[in-house]
N, C-alpha and C positions, 0 to 999 in steps of 0.2 A: 530343348531342341533348335538348334542356329536354322530360321526359314529361310527359303531363296531368296531373294531380289531381284525382280523383275525390272531393269528401266525400260517404260515406255516412252520415247520422246518424240513428240510432236511439233512440226516447224509452220505447221499450218491448219487446215481443219481435215476432223473426221469425220466420221459416219458412226452411227448409233450400231451395224450390226457389226464393225469394226471394233468397235467397244466391247459390245457381247461377248464376242468372239476373245476376245483377251482374257476378260475377265474371267470366262469360264476355263480357257487354258490353264490360266494363275490360280483357280482351285482346282484343278485337275491336281496342277504339280505341287501343289502344297505351297504356291508364292506368295509375297507380299509385293502389289503393284506400286511399281515407283512413277507416277507421270511427271512428267516434266513436260511445259508448255516453254519451249524455246521461242523466243522473239526479238526481232532488232530492237534496237535503242527506239525505233519511234513507237510513241502510243498507238499510233494507227491499225498496227498487228494483235494487239493484246487483248482486243474482242475475243475473236476466234480462240485463240488459245487459252481465255477464260471458258468460253462454253468446253471445249476439251476437257479441262480439270472438273467442271462441273460434273459434265456427263459422265465420265468412268469414274466418278467418288461416288455419285449416285449408284452406277449401276455396280463397283465393288461393293458397296456397305451394305445391298438390298441382296447380292449374294455370300455377305458375310465372308468377306476376302479382303483382308488387310492392304490400305491404301494410304500412300502417301503422296502429295502434291504440291510441284515445287512448281514457281513460275521464274524463268530467266531470262532477263532481260541484256543483251550482249549486241556490240557490232557483230555484222556477219563475218562467218568464215574465224571468230576467235574462238572460239567453244568446239570442242571435238565430244564423240562419243565417250573415246578411250576415256578423256579426262574426267566424263561426268561420271562415269562406269566408277573410276577410282574414289572419287569425291564423294559418292551416293553410296557406296561399300556395296556395287550390284553385282549378283552373277550372271545374268544374262540379258543381253538388249533385245525387245519383241519389235519385230518387222512383220509390218503387213502389207498384204499386195490384194490388189484388185483389179483383175481382165489385165495383171501387165503390169499397172501404175501403183505405187506408191500411194496410200491412202494417208499416213499420220507425217511422212516425211517424204519429200519428193523424188521421183523415180530415181535422180541420179547420188540423192543420199542414200537410198536403200544399196545401191549398186556398189559406191563406195564402200560401207557395212560389208555388203556379201563380200568383196575384195581384200578383205583383212585389215583394215580400217578400226578393228574395234576392240584386237587382242588386249587383255588376257579373256574378255568375258565371251562368254557361248551366244548364240543367235537364236530367237526361236522364230522361224518363218513361219507367218499365216498366211494363207492362201486363201482371201475369199471366192474367189470366182472359180477354185476348184471344185470346193465343196459344193457350193451352188449349182454347176455343172454337172457334177457327180450325181446327187437328186434327179436331177432333171433328165440327162441322158440312160441312168438307170430305168427312170419309169416310161423311156421312151420305147425302151430295149424291152421290156417286159411286155407292153401294149404289144410292140412288134411282134415279137414270137410267140404271144398270144392269138394274135389275126392272122399269121402264116399257119398254126396250128390248126386253126375253127377252118380255113382256105384249103387245108391241104386235103383236110376231114371231108369237107363239104365236094370237093373234087375227086376226092375216091369214091366217096357216097354216090355221085353222077356216075361215075364213072362204072362203076357197077350195075348200076340202073339200066343205062345205057347200052352194055354190052352181056348184061346176063343172056345167055340164050335160051331161046324159045323151048317147048317141047319140038319144034320140026329141025329148028336146027343142034338138035341134041346129038351128040355121036350114034353114029349108025349101031354100033356095036351094045351101045349103054339100053338102046330100045330095044335090039335082040333079045337080049338079056330079061329088060322087063315082059317084055310076050311071049316069054318060053315060061318065065314062074307063073306070071296070070292062067295060060293054058292049063298048067298042071293041076 
């Protein structure tokens, strides 16, 4: 069986939450993670790239996800994602966003990939902030609904207690019926 290969390019620094999300999605999708640290020709930018590769390699190995790691040093703008997809035989490119910002790639690089600079590869888009905020909003909504229900119940109970008719306030017809039945 030919396992899909997902290209995970990185031009800067990543974060562990993003790495874990990529590895999880690759495990669910049955894909091999092909992590590529793209660096300019200066060696100054190699350290964050190496950290990214170590982190993704460790996480994928721990999750039993096949992983390949590559470092590609090139002048800025000479490599395209399309070229990497072809050279590394990848089916998809993984793009990670957090709060509207690119995580492994700069935001403008993610935008370019989304606007069609990667065909024929499909895109796997992971939005971290959506997941994080979704859980938070779900909890908030649950607590708010629970609080509103209890507030409404207390209000109804207080309203019934305050507005319950006293024997003097009851309907005169009801009092007359009770008296008549009592006299019999």
